[in-house]
C-alpha positions as CSV (number, residue, x, y, z in Angstrom):
1,M,24.7,-9.8,15.2
2,S,21.1,-8.6,14.5
3,T,18.6,-11.0,13.0
4,E,16.0,-8.3,12.3
5,T,14.3,-8.9,9.0
6,Q,13.5,-6.0,6.7
7,K,9.9,-5.8,5.6
8,L,8.5,-4.5,2.3
9,Y,6.2,-1.5,2.7
10,R,4.8,1.1,0.3
11,S,6.7,4.3,0.9
12,R,5.1,7.4,2.5
13,D,8.1,9.6,1.5
14,E,9.1,8.5,-2.0
15,R,5.6,8.4,-3.4
16,M,4.4,9.4,-6.9
17,I,1.1,7.4,-7.1
18,G,0.9,4.7,-4.4
19,G,4.4,4.4,-3.0
20,V,5.1,1.0,-4.6
21,C,8.3,2.0,-6.4
22,G,9.5,4.1,-3.5
23,G,9.0,1.1,-1.2
24,L,10.8,-1.3,-3.5
25,G,13.7,1.3,-3.8
26,E,14.0,1.5,0.0
27,F,13.8,-2.3,0.4
28,F,16.6,-3.0,-2.2
29,G,18.6,0.2,-1.4
30,I,18.4,1.7,-4.9
31,D,16.9,4.8,-6.3
32,P,13.1,4.6,-6.8
33,T,13.5,6.3,-10.2
34,L,15.2,3.1,-11.5
35,I,12.3,1.0,-10.3
36,R,9.8,3.4,-12.0
37,L,11.8,3.1,-15.2
38,L,11.6,-0.6,-14.9
39,F,7.8,-0.5,-14.5
40,V,7.6,1.8,-17.6
41,L,9.7,-0.5,-19.7
42,L,7.7,-3.6,-18.5
43,T,4.5,-1.7,-19.5
44,I,5.8,-0.7,-23.0
45,F,7.5,-3.9,-24.0
46,G,5.6,-6.6,-22.1
47,G,2.4,-5.0,-21.0
48,S,2.7,-6.5,-17.5
49,G,4.0,-3.4,-15.7
50,V,0.6,-1.9,-14.9
51,L,-0.7,-5.2,-13.7
52,V,2.2,-5.9,-11.5
53,Y,2.0,-2.4,-10.0
54,L,-1.7,-2.7,-9.3
55,V,-1.3,-6.1,-7.6
56,M,1.5,-4.7,-5.4
57,L,-0.6,-1.7,-4.6
58,L,-3.3,-4.0,-3.3
59,I,-1.0,-6.5,-1.5
60,V,1.9,-4.5,-0.1
61,P,1.0,-2.7,3.2
62,E,1.7,1.0,3.6
63,E,4.7,2.0,5.7
64,P,3.7,2.4,9.4
65,L,3.7,6.0,10.8
66,E,6.8,6.9,12.8
67,G,6.4,6.2,16.5
68,T,4.2,3.1,15.9
69,S,5.5,-0.4,16.0
70,S,2.7,-2.0,14.0
71,P,0.4,-1.0,11.1
72,P,-2.7,0.9,12.2
73,V,-5.7,-1.3,12.9
74,Q,-9.0,-0.3,11.4
75,E,-11.9,0.0,13.8
76,Q,-15.2,-1.6,13.1
77,A,-18.1,0.8,12.8
78,E,-21.0,0.2,15.1
79,P,-24.2,-0.8,13.4
80,E,-26.7,2.0,13.1
81,S,-30.1,1.6,14.7
82,S,-32.8,0.9,12.2
83,T,-35.6,3.6,12.1
84,E,-37.6,1.7,9.5
85,E,-39.4,-0.3,12.2
86,S,-40.9,2.9,13.7
87,K,-41.8,4.2,10.2
88,G,-43.8,1.2,9.3
89,E,-46.3,1.6,12.2
90,D,-48.1,4.7,10.8
């Protein structure tokens, strides 16, 4: 018996805008079109569909690339050397 938990990611394949509906469809095992329809109905009748989508777009991580076991790590940029010090000595 496997105890592996399924994680929620934004989809890279079933994507229209940000992959939120595609990721929810993959997570729950249903067609992403039904999720999209639900978001449209929430937007029309409750007004909260866009807000929920945007929050999920910011919070839910993107699906990792195939062949990697963890999401990509962003590298920190090295600070640029300041040339203003040499310009001020004219």
